[in-house]
N, C-alpha and C positions, 0 to 999 in steps of 0.2 A: 504494500500500500504506500502511495506517495501523497504527501500533503503539501499544498502550495502555500507559501508565505510571502507576502509582499515586503520588500526591504528597500532601504535607501542607502546609497553610497555616502560615506562620511569622511571628511578630511580631518587631519589632526587639529585639535583645538576648536573644531566646529561645535556650536551649541546643539544639544539634542532637542528634537521636536518634543512637544508636550506629550507625555505618556509613552515615550520611546526609551529603549535601553540600548547601550552600545554592544557591539558584537564584532567578531572577526571570522573571516572565512579563509581557510588554508588547506593545503593538501599536497601530495607528491607532484602534481602537475598544475597546482594553483598557487599563484603568488598571493601572499597574505593581503586581504582587502578588509579595511575597516568599514563597517556598515552600522545601521541602526534599524530597529524593528519595533513594532507596537507591542508593549509588554503584555497587555491583557490577551491579545490575539495569540501570541506565542505561548503564553502560560497555559491557555486552554488546550492548545494542540499538544503541548508537552504532557499535560495531565491525562488527556484522553487517548492519545496515540502511543505515548511512551517514547523514551529516548532512543529506541532502536528502530524507529520509523524513518524512512527516507523522506527528507523534506526538500521540496523544490523552491529555491529562492528566486523570486522574480523582481526585477526593478533595475538590474544592472544591464550591461550591454547584451548579455544573453543569460537565460536561466541556468542555474547551477544546482545540481543535485548533491545534497549533503546529508551527513548524520549529525545529530546533536552530540558534540564531543564532551562539553562540560558546561555547567550552569553554576554561576556564583550567586549566592544570596547574601543579603545584608543580615548579619548575625542577630540583630535586634528586631528590626521591622520585618525580616524574612521576605522582602520583595527581591526580585531579580535585579542584579546590578551589572552582570556581564554574561555573554554567551559565546562559546567557541563552537564553530561549525567546521566539520571535516569534509572536504570535497574529495570524494574517491574517484578512481579512474574507471570510466565506463568500460564494460566488457571484460574486466579483470576481477579475479577473486579478491575479497576483502576480509579482514579479520576484525571482529569487534565482539563486545559482550552483549548478551541478551538476558533479560530477566526471566526467572523461573516462577511460575505460578501454580499452586496446588489447586486441583479441582476435584469434585466428588466428595463423598462422605465416607470416612474411614470407620469400619466396624469397631475398631478399638476405642474410638471416641464415643460412638453410639452406645456401646456396651459398658462404658466407664472403666475400661481396662487401662487406658492411658491417653496421652495426647500426641498428635503428630507434630514433630519439630522439623522445620525446614532448615537443613544444614547449609545447603548451597543456594545462595540468593540469586546468583546469576552465573552464566557459563559463557566461555569464549567459543565462538563459532567462526568457521571460515566458509564463505560461499560467494556467489555472485550477488551483486546488489539487488537484482530482481527477485532472488530467492530468500532474502533476509526476512526472518519472522520477527514480528514486533515483540513476541514473548514465546516461551516454551510452556505448554500446558502439561502438567504431570498429574495423572489420575491416581488418587490415593485410596480408591474404593476397595483395593485388594489387600490393604493393610489390616489384617484381622486378628493378629496376636502380638504379644510383646516382643517377639523376635523379628517382626516384619521390618523391612527397610527397602528403600529404593536407591539404586545406584545409577551412575551415568549410563551404564549398559542397558538400563531399563527405560531410558528416555525414548520418546517416539522418534521413529526414523522419518526425517524430512528430506524430500527430494532436493539434492544439490547442497545439503547442509552437512558439514562435518563438525562434530563436537571435539574441541581441542582440550580434552581432559582424559585422565585415566579411567577406563571402564569401571573399575572397582570403587571409584570415588563416590562417597555417600552424598545423596541428594536430600533424603528425608528419612527420619527414624522415629520410632515410638519411644516416648519418654514416660516412665512410670513414676508417679508421685511417691516419694518416700514417706513412710509413716513415722511421724515424729513423736507420737504419743507413747508413753511408757507402757510396757506390758502389764505393769502392776497397777491395779485400780487403787487410787488413794483411799477409797472407802474400805478396802479390804485390809488395810494396815492394822496389825494387832497392837492396839494402844497399850494393853496390859503388858505385852512382851517388852515394849519400849520402856515402860515405867519400871519393870523388873530389872532391865539392864542398867537403868540409871541408878537404881538403888545399889546394885552390885558395885558400880564404879565409886559411889560415895563411900560404901563400906570399905573398899580397897584403899581409898585415900585415907580413911580413918586409921586403918591398920598401919599404914606407912608412917603416919604421924606418931602413933604410939611407939613404934619401934625406935623412932628417933629420940 
């Protein structure tokens, strides 16, 4: 899927239009170009399509197909302050990371056996730009016991996509909650026994003082 975003070229020191954020476009065959784009429009696309979606930037001499390489946020206000776009080479394989999303309902969670923990948040893939998935869906409906786990080898086979990770690398596992409660019920404590032990200690101390 390709999403189109309108941009504007920007020279050094030029003031940003209202509601725009600065950005840069670069790549193996692309000289770095400073641009600006409307923050609200871009943020909506980033949230809905994900950062692994191909974006077509229009507004320069010719459209440029890019990936969202990096997004910087203000640490306090959390609004976008800068965006890096990577312009890939058309017709050639590219390597990038793609988010992993868990789908389905795991029997271990339904039956209160444990919870599914996603160990691998994203995975590196190599493919042609046209084959790049926006994310990888991982079905957890087969995780039915405490020993269940999903590895890279279990990921769905996507045409033209190569996973750049070891097949045995863990993607998701079942986490079992540890029981922190004591096996001994406080109500079952023998108070008479505790009192008797206290009396013995006092008697022992009395004998030691007498001996002195």
